[in-house]
KERODREN-299890 format. One record per residue: residue in one letter; x, y, z of N, C-alpha, C in turn. Coordinates in steps of 0.1 Angstrom, whole numbers, padded with zeros to 4 digits, always signed. Layout:
<sites>
AXYZXYZXYZ ...
</sites>
This chain:
<sites>
M+1001+1111+1068+1004+1113+1056+1015+1101+1054 T+1014+1092+1045+1023+1079+1044+1036+1084+1039 E+1048+1076+1037+1060+1079+1031+1060+1077+1018 T+1049+1071+1011+1046+1070+0996+1040+1084+0993 D+1034+1090+0998+1027+1103+0998+1038+1114+0995 F+1053+1113+0999+1060+1124+1000+1066+1121+0985 T+1071+1109+0980+1076+1102+0968+1065+1106+0958 A+1054+1105+0960+1046+1105+0950+1047+1123+0943 R+1043+1129+0956+1044+1143+0951+1055+1148+0948 V+1064+1145+0955+1079+1150+0943+1078+1144+0929 A+1071+1132+0926+1072+1129+0911+1062+1139+0902 A+1053+1144+0914+1041+1151+0906+1048+1165+0903 A+1057+1170+0914+1065+1186+0910+1072+1181+0902 E+1081+1172+0895+1090+1168+0889+1080+1170+0874 E+1071+1161+0870+1065+1162+0864+1058+1174+0857 A+1054+1181+0866+1052+1197+0861+1063+1205+0859 L+1074+1205+0865+1082+1215+0862+1087+1213+0851 R+1085+1200+0842+1088+1198+0829+1084+1209+0817 D+1072+1213+0821+1067+1226+0814+1076+1237+0815 L+1087+1238+0823+1092+1249+0823+1108+1247+0818 F+1115+1238+0820+1127+1230+0816+1131+1217+0816 P+1138+1212+0809+1142+1196+0807+1150+1193+0823 A+1154+1180+0825+1159+1177+0835+1173+1182+0839 T+1180+1188+0844+1192+1195+0844+1204+1179+0843 P+1212+1182+0836+1222+1172+0832+1229+1168+0844 L+1233+1154+0844+1241+1146+0850+1249+1140+0846 Q+1263+1151+0849+1275+1147+0841+1284+1139+0847 L+1292+1132+0839+1306+1125+0848+1318+1131+0846 N+1325+1141+0854+1332+1149+0855+1347+1144+0857 E+1353+1142+0843+1365+1134+0842+1376+1144+0850 H+1380+1152+0849+1391+1159+0859+1389+1156+0872 L+1376+1159+0881+1375+1156+0892+1378+1139+0893 S+1371+1134+0887+1371+1119+0892+1386+1116+0889 K+1395+1117+0884+1408+1115+0882+1418+1120+0893 K+1410+1132+0897+1416+1138+0906+1415+1130+0918 Y+1404+1124+0924+1400+1122+0935+1399+1108+0933 G+1401+1097+0925+1398+1085+0921+1387+1079+0921 A+1378+1085+0921+1361+1083+0920+1358+1084+0908 R+1343+1079+0908+1336+1084+0895+1328+1097+0903 I+1328+1107+0899+1321+1119+0904+1316+1125+0892 F+1302+1126+0896+1291+1132+0888+1286+1147+0893 L+1283+1156+0885+1278+1167+0890+1264+1171+0882 K+1257+1174+0896+1242+1177+0894+1242+1190+0889 R+1239+1195+0876+1243+1209+0872+1227+1215+0874 E+1226+1218+0885+1215+1232+0888+1217+1245+0884 D+1228+1248+0878+1235+1260+0875+1229+1258+0859 L+1223+1249+0853+1217+1251+0839+1202+1251+0839 T+1194+1251+0850+1184+1256+0848+1178+1273+0846 P+1169+1273+0843+1167+1288+0832+1170+1298+0838 V+1170+1298+0853+1174+1310+0862+1188+1305+0868 R+1194+1295+0860+1206+1293+0867+1210+1289+0882 S+1198+1283+0889+1196+1279+0901+1187+1271+0903 Y+1187+1259+0914+1179+1251+0915+1165+1259+0923 K+1168+1268+0924+1155+1275+0934+1143+1275+0927 I+1142+1279+0915+1129+1276+0909+1119+1265+0913 R+1129+1253+0914+1119+1241+0920+1109+1246+0926 G+1116+1249+0938+1106+1250+0952+1095+1264+0951 A+1097+1275+0943+1091+1284+0942+1080+1280+0931 F+1083+1274+0923+1074+1269+0911+1065+1258+0917 N+1067+1250+0923+1061+1238+0932+1051+1246+0943 F+1057+1254+0950+1047+1264+0960+1036+1267+0950 M+1040+1278+0943+1031+1284+0933+1019+1274+0930 R+1024+1266+0922+1016+1253+0913+1005+1250+0925 K+1009+1243+0935+1003+1240+0945+0993+1248+0952 T+0996+1263+0957+0988+1272+0960+0974+1273+0948 M+0979+1275+0936+0967+1278+0926+0959+1266+0924 A+0966+1254+0925+0958+1243+0923+0945+1239+0935 A+0952+1247+0947+0939+1245+0961+0928+1254+0959 G+0930+1262+0951+0921+1276+0946+0922+1286+0956 S+0933+1292+0957+0939+1302+0968+0930+1313+0958 A+0926+1324+0969+0917+1336+0959+0922+1346+0955 S+0937+1344+0960+0944+1357+0959+0953+1352+0944 S+0955+1365+0939+0963+1362+0924+0978+1365+0924 K+0976+1373+0938+0993+1379+0942+1000+1371+0951 F+1014+1370+0947+1021+1365+0956+1035+1374+0958 C+1045+1371+0967+1051+1379+0971+1061+1373+0978 C+1078+1378+0977+1088+1370+0983+1096+1381+0989 A+1108+1375+0998+1120+1384+0999+1131+1376+0998 S+1140+1386+0988+1153+1376+0982+1162+1388+0980 A+1173+1384+0980+1184+1392+0970+1193+1383+0961 G+1188+1374+0958+1193+1364+0951+1184+1353+0941 N+1186+1341+0943+1184+1330+0937+1168+1328+0940 H+1165+1327+0948+1147+1326+0953+1140+1338+0943 A+1145+1348+0947+1138+1361+0938+1138+1357+0924 Q+1148+1351+0917+1148+1349+0905+1137+1336+0901 G+1139+1328+0908+1130+1316+0906+1117+1318+0907 F+1113+1327+0917+1102+1332+0919+1096+1337+0907 A+1104+1349+0904+1099+1359+0890+1096+1350+0876 F+1106+1343+0878+1102+1333+0864+1090+1325+0863 A+1085+1321+0879+1072+1316+0881+1061+1322+0875 C+1064+1334+0886+1048+1344+0883+1045+1348+0864 K+1060+1349+0861+1054+1349+0846+1049+1339+0839 H+1054+1326+0843+1047+1314+0837+1037+1313+0839 F+1029+1315+0855+1018+1314+0856+1009+1327+0853 G+1017+1335+0846+1006+1349+0847+0999+1358+0858 V+1007+1357+0871+1002+1362+0883+1010+1372+0885 K+1005+1383+0894+1015+1392+0897+1021+1388+0910 G+1034+1397+0909+1042+1391+0920+1051+1403+0928 R+1055+1404+0939+1065+1417+0943+1076+1407+0947 V+1083+1414+0945+1099+1407+0950+1105+1422+0959 F+1107+1418+0971+1114+1426+0984+1126+1426+0983 M+1136+1438+0985+1149+1431+0981+1155+1445+0989 P+1170+1441+0996+1175+1449+1002+1180+1461+0994 V+1181+1475+1000+1186+1484+0992+1203+1479+0986 T+1207+1475+0995+1222+1469+0989+1224+1462+0978 T+1210+1452+0975+1216+1444+0965+1220+1448+0951 P+1229+1445+0946+1238+1447+0935+1227+1451+0923 Q+1227+1459+0914+1219+1460+0903+1217+1451+0895 Q+1231+1440+0893+1231+1429+0882+1221+1418+0889 K+1217+1418+0900+1207+1406+0906+1194+1416+0905 I+1193+1431+0906+1177+1431+0906+1176+1432+0891 E+1181+1435+0882+1181+1437+0863+1179+1421+0862 K+1184+1413+0866+1181+1396+0864+1171+1393+0866 T+1164+1394+0881+1152+1392+0882+1141+1399+0876 R+1142+1409+0869+1134+1421+0862+1133+1411+0850 V+1144+1408+0843+1143+1399+0832+1133+1389+0833 F+1135+1382+0839+1128+1367+0845+1114+1370+0847 G+1114+1380+0856+1095+1383+0855+1090+1393+0847 G+1096+1400+0842+1089+1409+0832+1079+1417+0837 A+1070+1421+0831+1061+1427+0835+1049+1424+0846 A+1053+1407+0850+1047+1401+0861+1048+1405+0875 I+1060+1412+0877+1067+1416+0888+1070+1431+0892 E+1067+1434+0903+1077+1446+0908+1083+1445+0916 I+1095+1451+0919+1108+1451+0925+1106+1460+0936 E+1105+1459+0952+1108+1469+0958+1119+1470+0971 L+1129+1478+0969+1139+1478+0977+1133+1486+0989 T+1139+1478+1002+1140+1480+1014+1146+1479+1024 G+1150+1484+1030+1162+1483+1043+1174+1479+1039 D+1182+1477+1046+1197+1473+1043+1203+1460+1043 F+1193+1452+1051+1193+1437+1055+1183+1430+1050 F+1186+1415+1050+1172+1405+1044+1164+1406+1054 D+1168+1407+1063+1155+1410+1078+1149+1419+1074 D+1151+1432+1072+1141+1442+1068+1134+1439+1055 C+1137+1436+1047+1128+1432+1033+1119+1419+1037 Y+1126+1408+1046+1118+1399+1048+1102+1405+1059 A+1106+1412+1065+1097+1417+1074+1088+1424+1065 A+1091+1434+1057+1082+1440+1044+1073+1431+1038 A+1083+1420+1035+1073+1409+1028+1059+1403+1034 K+1061+1403+1047+1054+1398+1054+1043+1406+1058 T+1046+1420+1058+1036+1431+1062+1030+1431+1051 Y+1034+1433+1037+1026+1432+1026+1020+1421+1025 S+1024+1409+1025+1014+1399+1021+1001+1398+1035 L+1002+1403+1045+0991+1403+1053+0982+1418+1048 A+0983+1429+1043+0978+1440+1040+0972+1440+1028 E+0977+1433+1021+0973+1430+1003+0964+1417+1000 G+0967+1404+1008+0961+1391+1010+0968+1382+0999 A+0983+1388+0995+0991+1381+0986+0999+1368+0995 E+1001+1357+0987+1006+1346+0992+1020+1350+0994 F+1026+1345+1006+1039+1349+1005+1048+1335+1004 V+1058+1336+0994+1063+1322+0990+1077+1324+0997 P+1080+1314+1006+1092+1314+1017+1101+1307+1008 P+1113+1309+1010+1129+1305+1005+1132+1290+1006 F+1129+1283+1019+1128+1272+1019+1121+1265+1031 D+1114+1274+1042+1110+1266+1052+1092+1264+1048 H+1089+1253+1040+1079+1251+1041+1079+1238+1031 E+1066+1227+1034+1068+1215+1027+1068+1216+1012 D+1061+1224+1009+1060+1225+0991+1073+1231+0986 I+1080+1239+0994+1093+1242+0991+1104+1229+0986 V+1102+1224+1000+1112+1211+1002+1107+1203+0991 E+1095+1199+0988+1086+1190+0980+1098+1193+0964 G+1094+1206+0959+1102+1208+0950+1114+1206+0948 Q+1125+1213+0957+1136+1209+0958+1138+1195+0956 A+1133+1187+0961+1134+1171+0961+1133+1163+0949 S+1128+1174+0938+1127+1172+0925+1142+1167+0921 V+1152+1173+0927+1165+1171+0921+1169+1156+0924 A+1167+1152+0933+1168+1136+0939+1161+1126+0927 R+1153+1130+0924+1146+1122+0918+1148+1124+0904 E+1153+1132+0900+1162+1132+0887+1172+1123+0889 I+1178+1126+0897+1192+1119+0898+1190+1106+0897 R+1183+1100+0905+1177+1084+0905+1175+1080+0892 E+1162+1089+0882+1160+1080+0870+1172+1084+0859 Q+1185+1091+0859+1194+1094+0853+1206+1082+0856 L+1206+1079+0867+1217+1068+0868+1213+1055+0865 A+1196+1053+0866+1192+1044+0856+1193+1031+0864 G+1192+1030+0878+1196+1018+0888+1211+1015+0892 E+1223+1023+0887+1233+1022+0889+1236+1027+0903 T+1244+1018+0911+1250+1019+0926+1254+1035+0926 L+1246+1043+0936+1249+1056+0943+1255+1055+0952 D+1268+1056+0959+1275+1057+0970+1274+1066+0981 L+1274+1080+0973+1274+1091+0980+1267+1103+0975 V+1262+1112+0981+1254+1122+0976+1259+1136+0982 V+1269+1147+0979+1275+1157+0987+1264+1167+0983 M+1260+1174+0990+1251+1190+0988+1252+1203+0996 P+1251+1212+0988+1251+1224+0996+1240+1224+1005 V+1242+1235+1019+1230+1238+1029+1230+1249+1029 G+1220+1260+1030+1218+1271+1034+1208+1273+1043 G+1194+1272+1041+1181+1275+1044+1175+1257+1048 G+1183+1250+1039+1182+1234+1041+1170+1229+1035 G+1163+1234+1024+1151+1230+1019+1156+1219+1011 L+1169+1221+1001+1171+1211+0992+1179+1198+0999 A+1187+1199+1011+1191+1188+1016+1180+1182+1026 S+1169+1185+1030+1159+1178+1037+1152+1171+1025 G+1147+1182+1015+1142+1173+1006+1150+1160+0998 M+1159+1163+0994+1166+1152+0987+1170+1141+0997 T+1175+1141+1012+1177+1130+1018+1164+1125+1022 R+1153+1126+1023+1139+1122+1025+1135+1116+1014 F+1137+1121+1001+1134+1113+0990+1143+1100+0987 F+1154+1101+0990+1162+1090+0990+1161+1080+0999 A+1158+1084+1014+1154+1076+1022+1142+1066+1021 E+1132+1072+1014+1117+1067+1012+1115+1058+1002 E+1122+1060+0989+1127+1053+0982+1130+1037+0984 P+1127+1027+0976+1129+1013+0979+1141+1012+0977 G+1149+1003+0985+1161+1000+0984+1172+1007+0995 S+1184+1003+0997+1192+1010+1006+1199+1027+0999 P+1191+1036+1006+1200+1052+1002+1214+1053+1004 P+1216+1060+0995+1230+1062+0998+1234+1071+1009 A+1247+1073+1011+1252+1080+1023+1253+1095+1017 F+1253+1105+1026+1248+1120+1026+1262+1125+1030 K+1266+1136+1027+1273+1148+1034+1269+1161+1027 F+1269+1171+1040+1264+1183+1037+1275+1192+1039 V+1275+1207+1031+1286+1215+1030+1278+1229+1034 E+1284+1237+1045+1280+1246+1047+1295+1259+1047 P+1292+1271+1044+1306+1279+1043+1314+1279+1059 L+1324+1283+1061+1331+1282+1075+1323+1292+1082 G+1319+1300+1074+1317+1311+1084+1300+1314+1084 A+1293+1304+1082+1283+1301+1084+1275+1287+1086 P+1278+1282+1099+1278+1269+1101+1262+1267+1106 S+1252+1271+1105+1240+1270+1108+1237+1252+1112 L+1235+1245+1104+1232+1234+1105+1241+1225+1114 R+1253+1227+1114+1263+1217+1118+1261+1225+1133 T+1258+1236+1137+1259+1240+1148+1247+1236+1157 S+1239+1238+1147+1223+1235+1155+1227+1218+1160 L+1234+1206+1153+1233+1194+1154+1242+1192+1165 E+1252+1201+1165+1260+1200+1179+1253+1204+1190 N+1245+1212+1190+1236+1218+1203+1226+1212+1204 G+1221+1202+1195+1209+1191+1192+1194+1201+1194 E+1198+1211+1189+1186+1221+1190+1189+1232+1180 L+1176+1234+1174+1178+1246+1161+1184+1261+1170 T+1192+1266+1163+1202+1277+1168+1206+1287+1160 R+1205+1299+1161+1208+1311+1154+1221+1316+1155 M+1229+1317+1146+1244+1321+1145+1242+1335+1150 P+1249+1341+1158+1245+1358+1162+1255+1365+1153 Q+1262+1358+1143+1269+1366+1131+1271+1355+1118 V+1273+1357+1108+1277+1350+1095+1285+1359+1088 D+1292+1354+1081+1300+1358+1069+1293+1353+1056 G+1290+1367+1050+1280+1369+1041+1287+1367+1023 F+1301+1364+1023+1304+1360+1014+1300+1348+1004 V+1295+1338+1009+1288+1329+1004+1274+1331+1003 D+1271+1343+0996+1257+1347+1001+1245+1336+0994 G+1244+1330+0989+1238+1320+0986+1232+1307+0995 A+1241+1304+1006+1243+1297+1015+1242+1303+1030 A+1246+1317+1031+1253+1322+1039+1239+1328+1049 V+1232+1318+1056+1221+1321+1068+1223+1319+1080 A+1214+1326+1091+1218+1326+1103+1211+1316+1111 Q+1202+1312+1101+1194+1301+1110+1187+1292+1100 I+1193+1278+1099+1183+1270+1092+1169+1270+1091 G+1162+1266+1081+1147+1263+1086+1143+1252+1095 T+1132+1256+1099+1126+1248+1111+1122+1234+1107 I+1115+1232+1093+1111+1223+1088+1123+1211+1084 P+1131+1222+1077+1143+1212+1071+1153+1207+1084 F+1152+1213+1095+1162+1206+1105+1153+1195+1113 E+1141+1197+1111+1137+1184+1118+1142+1172+1109 A+1138+1172+1098+1145+1162+1086+1159+1159+1085 L+1165+1169+1091+1182+1167+1090+1187+1162+1105 R+1180+1167+1115+1185+1164+1127+1189+1153+1131 R+1186+1141+1125+1191+1125+1126+1208+1125+1123 F+1211+1137+1112+1227+1130+1110+1233+1140+1124 R+1245+1134+1120+1257+1136+1128+1264+1150+1125 P+1271+1158+1136+1278+1175+1133+1289+1169+1120 D+1296+1158+1122+1305+1153+1113+1300+1148+1101 D+1287+1150+1099+1284+1147+1083+1284+1162+1074 V+1286+1172+1087+1289+1184+1077+1301+1186+1076 V+1304+1193+1063+1321+1196+1058+1316+1211+1060 L+1328+1222+1066+1331+1232+1068+1339+1237+1057 A+1334+1245+1045+1344+1251+1036+1348+1263+1040 P+1360+1266+1042+1366+1276+1041+1365+1286+1029 E+1362+1299+1029+1359+1307+1020+1370+1308+1010 G+1382+1306+1017+1392+1310+1008+1395+1301+1000 R+1396+1284+1003+1393+1276+0993+1382+1275+0986 L+1372+1279+0991+1359+1277+0980+1363+1289+0966 C+1369+1299+0970+1374+1307+0958+1387+1300+0946 N+1391+1291+0957+1405+1283+0949+1395+1275+0939 T+1384+1267+0950+1378+1256+0935+1370+1265+0924 M+1365+1277+0928+1357+1284+0915+1367+1289+0905 L+1381+1292+0911+1388+1294+0898+1393+1282+0894 E+1392+1270+0897+1399+1259+0891+1389+1254+0884 M+1376+1254+0885+1364+1251+0877+1362+1259+0865 L+1366+1274+0867+1364+1282+0856+1376+1278+0847 N+1387+1278+0851+1400+1278+0844+1401+1264+0837 L+1395+1254+0843+1400+1239+0839+1384+1236+0830 E+1375+1237+0837+1365+1231+0831+1352+1240+0823 G+1356+1257+0824+1347+1262+0819+1334+1265+0825 I+1336+1263+0840+1323+1263+0846+1321+1272+0852 V+1312+1284+0850+1313+1296+0860+1301+1293+0874 L+1307+1292+0884+1299+1291+0895+1300+1302+0906 E+1290+1306+0911+1287+1312+0923+1293+1304+0936 P+1299+1314+0949+1301+1307+0958+1296+1293+0963 A+1277+1297+0966+1274+1283+0973+1275+1274+0961 G+1276+1278+0948+1275+1264+0937+1283+1258+0936 A+1297+1261+0941+1308+1254+0942+1312+1248+0956 L+1304+1247+0966+1302+1241+0978+1309+1227+0976 A+1295+1222+0969+1298+1204+0970+1310+1196+0962 I+1317+1205+0957+1328+1203+0951+1337+1206+0957 D+1339+1220+0965+1351+1220+0973+1350+1211+0982 A+1338+1204+0988+1339+1196+0999+1348+1185+0994 L+1351+1179+0984+1360+1171+0978+1376+1170+0985 E+1377+1182+0987+1390+1182+0994+1390+1179+1009 S+1380+1177+1016+1378+1175+1030+1373+1160+1031 L+1367+1156+1019+1360+1141+1016+1373+1131+1012 K+1385+1133+1005+1392+1127+0996+1394+1113+1002 D+1396+1111+1011+1398+1092+1017+1384+1088+1014 E+1372+1094+1017+1362+1091+1017+1355+1086+1006 V+1357+1096+0995+1355+1090+0983+1356+1083+0973 H+1370+1080+0978+1380+1072+0967+1375+1057+0964 G+1373+1055+0950+1368+1042+0943+1350+1044+0946 K+1345+1057+0949+1331+1054+0949+1326+1061+0939 T+1315+1057+0937+1305+1071+0926+1297+1074+0936 V+1300+1094+0931+1297+1104+0944+1291+1111+0932 V+1279+1119+0935+1271+1132+0931+1272+1141+0936 L+1278+1152+0932+1278+1162+0936+1270+1175+0930 V+1261+1180+0938+1249+1190+0934+1253+1204+0937 V+1255+1207+0920+1264+1220+0918+1247+1231+0920 S+1247+1239+0926+1234+1245+0930+1235+1257+0924 G+1244+1264+0919+1241+1275+0911+1247+1280+0907 G+1248+1290+0891+1260+1299+0888+1258+1309+0884 N+1249+1318+0897+1247+1329+0895+1261+1341+0896 F+1269+1342+0891+1281+1347+0898+1284+1359+0889 D+1286+1371+0897+1288+1382+0891+1303+1387+0890 F+1307+1390+0879+1321+1387+0876+1327+1401+0881 E+1319+1412+0885+1328+1420+0893+1332+1422+0907 R+1329+1405+0911+1337+1400+0919+1348+1392+0919 L+1351+1388+0906+1362+1382+0907+1374+1385+0912 P+1380+1399+0912+1390+1401+0919+1390+1399+0931 D+1377+1399+0939+1377+1396+0953+1381+1379+0955 V+1374+1369+0945+1376+1357+0945+1394+1353+0942 K+1399+1361+0933+1413+1360+0931+1422+1362+0943 E+1417+1372+0951+1426+1378+0960+1424+1367+0973 R+1415+1362+0977+1411+1354+0986+1416+1339+0984 A+1416+1335+0972+1422+1321+0966+1438+1322+0969 L+1441+1336+0964+1458+1334+0967+1462+1336+0980 R+1455+1345+0988+1458+1342+1003+1454+1328+1011 F+1444+1321+1008+1444+1307+1012+1453+1298+1009 T+1460+1298+0998+1468+1289+0992+1485+1295+0994 G+1484+1306+1000+1497+1310+1004+1505+1315+0994 L+1499+1320+0985+1506+1328+0976+1509+1340+0978 K+1501+1347+0982+1499+1358+0985+1499+1365+1003 K+1509+1373+1005+1509+1378+1019+1509+1392+1019 Y+1505+1398+1032+1505+1412+1036+1511+1413+1048 F+1521+1427+1047+1532+1429+1060+1529+1441+1065 I+1533+1444+1076+1534+1458+1078+1550+1459+1079 L+1555+1467+1075+1571+1467+1076+1572+1480+1088 R+1586+1483+1088+1591+1492+1098+1604+1496+1092 L+1603+1507+1079+1615+1508+1073+1622+1521+1077 A+1638+1518+1077+1646+1530+1082+1642+1541+1071 Q+1643+1555+1074+1641+1569+1068+1654+1572+1063 R+1663+1564+1056+1676+1571+1052+1678+1567+1037 P+1684+1570+1028+1687+1573+1016+1695+1558+1014 G+1692+1549+1004+1693+1539+1001+1685+1526+1007 A+1678+1529+1016+1669+1516+1024+1658+1511+1018 L+1652+1515+1008+1646+1512+0999+1651+1500+0991 K+1661+1506+0986+1669+1496+0974+1677+1484+0983 D+1683+1486+0996+1682+1476+1003+1672+1466+1006 F+1660+1472+1008+1651+1459+1009+1646+1453+0998 L+1648+1461+0984+1641+1454+0973+1655+1444+0969 N+1664+1444+0972+1678+1433+0971+1670+1419+0978 L+1663+1420+0988+1661+1411+0996+1648+1398+0990 L+1642+1404+0979+1630+1399+0973+1636+1387+0966 G+1633+1379+0964+1638+1367+0956+1633+1368+0940 P+1635+1358+0930+1632+1363+0917+1614+1358+0915 D+1612+1351+0923+1598+1348+0921+1589+1355+0931 D+1591+1367+0937+1587+1375+0946+1584+1387+0940 D+1570+1392+0941+1564+1402+0930+1557+1412+0942 I+1559+1424+0942+1556+1433+0949+1539+1439+0946 A+1530+1438+0949+1513+1439+0947+1510+1452+0954 R+1515+1454+0965+1513+1466+0971+1520+1471+0980 F+1523+1482+0980+1533+1490+0986+1530+1507+0987 E+1524+1507+1003+1518+1518+1005+1524+1523+1017 Y+1530+1537+1021+1534+1543+1031+1521+1544+1040 L+1517+1540+1054+1512+1541+1064+1510+1556+1072 K+1522+1559+1076+1528+1569+1079+1536+1579+1074 K+1536+1588+1068+1546+1596+1060+1555+1605+1068 S+1553+1609+1079+1558+1620+1084+1567+1615+1095 A+1568+1600+1096+1579+1596+1108+1592+1599+1104 R+1602+1603+1115+1615+1607+1111+1628+1596+1109 D+1623+1586+1116+1635+1578+1117+1629+1564+1113 F+1620+1561+1112+1615+1549+1106+1597+1550+1097 G+1596+1546+1089+1582+1544+1082+1574+1532+1083 S+1565+1533+1083+1550+1519+1083+1548+1521+1070 I+1545+1504+1062+1548+1505+1051+1538+1491+1050 L+1524+1493+1040+1519+1482+1038+1524+1476+1028 L+1527+1463+1028+1533+1457+1016+1525+1442+1014 G+1521+1442+1001+1516+1428+0996+1524+1422+0986 I+1530+1409+0991+1539+1404+0982+1531+1390+0974 E+1532+1385+0963+1529+1375+0956+1539+1368+0953 T+1538+1353+0951+1547+1343+0947+1543+1334+0940 R+1551+1324+0938+1546+1311+0928+1549+1299+0936 D+1553+1300+0948+1558+1288+0955+1554+1293+0971 P+1544+1289+0976+1543+1293+0993+1556+1292+0998 A+1564+1280+0993+1578+1277+1000+1585+1287+1000 N+1584+1297+0994+1591+1311+0989+1592+1320+1003 F+1584+1321+1009+1581+1331+1020+1588+1327+1034 P+1591+1313+1038+1599+1313+1049+1612+1319+1048 A+1618+1317+1034+1632+1323+1032+1633+1337+1031 L+1621+1343+1025+1624+1355+1025+1621+1364+1038 L+1614+1358+1047+1611+1362+1061+1624+1359+1066 A+1633+1352+1065+1642+1349+1072+1656+1360+1066 R+1655+1360+1055+1663+1377+1049+1657+1386+1055 F+1648+1390+1057+1640+1401+1062+1645+1402+1078 E+1644+1395+1084+1652+1392+1101+1663+1396+1097 A+1671+1387+1089+1688+1387+1088+1693+1406+1084 G+1685+1413+1079+1689+1426+1074+1681+1432+1082 G+1676+1428+1093+1671+1437+1105+1658+1444+1101 I+1652+1441+1091+1636+1445+1092+1625+1442+1096 R+1621+1450+1103+1609+1447+1113+1595+1446+1105 Y+1588+1435+1108+1576+1433+1100+1568+1426+1109 Q+1553+1425+1108+1542+1421+1112+1534+1414+1100 D+1533+1402+1101+1526+1396+1092+1509+1394+1091 I+1504+1408+1086+1487+1408+1088+1478+1400+1079 T+1484+1387+1076+1475+1384+1062+1463+1375+1068 E+1465+1371+1081+1454+1362+1087+1446+1370+1100 D+1452+1383+1100+1447+1394+1107+1432+1399+1106 Q+1422+1396+1106+1413+1398+1099+1410+1411+1100 I+1409+1415+1112+1405+1430+1117+1415+1441+1110 V+1427+1439+1112+1436+1445+1105+1437+1446+1091 A+1436+1435+1088+1433+1435+1067+1422+1444+1066 D+1411+1439+1074+1396+1444+1069+1402+1461+1065 L+1408+1469+1078+1411+1482+1076+1421+1487+1066 L+1430+1476+1066+1441+1481+1055+1442+1478+1041 I+1436+1465+1039+1438+1458+1029+1427+1464+1016 
</sites>
């Protein structure tokens, strides 16, 4: 297989995709460009019909399977998110039957959206509590029913389809110099396809940076170890990119990069980025969709004065998660903290405590943890303020007033139990 074969296959995939939707916009973002002193473009994959790039790989896999004369008219997949929705859309487009296996714990909103995109072409089966359970069920169904299993990322046809994002970027820039491409990484299908496409095109390829959630650093860990590594556990908050192990095929394509080429995005900072883009730009992003934008905080020195493309991978955000996003953002930026106080059980003790608060300090949570104490009561206290610099002064007043306290804001175990 020659190098030109891959770029030709990507071109064919992109051309076929035009039956579904036009090329997603590549937009110069004035806010980010001014903030970081660069020309920053957003590749808006959140504007596909299913609000993520995942439709590209699923469509290309099914298109090529059917073109090869597969005897099966059934397809199946395992997913609780964007891959399921892209798969469902493709099934409806091709007029084939598809079955989507989802964990029982999948939010109803995601189930309904998948059903809308697939209509009568698909069936949804809820099985198991975790992705691994529904993945195993989908593979079993594939073997028993002769259905084609459509993988989320670990297949050449999936990688090819995702690489069409890079081809669109090259066409949209129309020969303009591109210095850096920043893209999110979950299973690695998008990143491996895009880097391969740019590398095999004539001329010098741009530099690349990859972004993973801090709580799911599969690519970075694998690069550090020099081999494919499965994470023992991951933080599932960034559900679109929180994978325990990057795909085998994508890792082979990406193993030439250095661990330092992978930016790890703290989940709290990511939440702040999501709110910034929503409030200032009116762009609704899911956590994984905000990864590339969030990485600018870590790359601000590297992007200055350059032309940069950020891949905005998806916008399937459930607004029921908004309170959690706000909470995480406030804690990360230092505007909200949680404490356990030991407050004397005497008349006037609460009033004395309240007098210690500053004019910008607001009590967001106040709860007695042990109501039967005779001398001292334990209190869960949440405080929001307008400036993180207010907290040192407040704690100094606590100490001067003889109030014993423990800051549990960053104590994940205690916070998970109490907050």
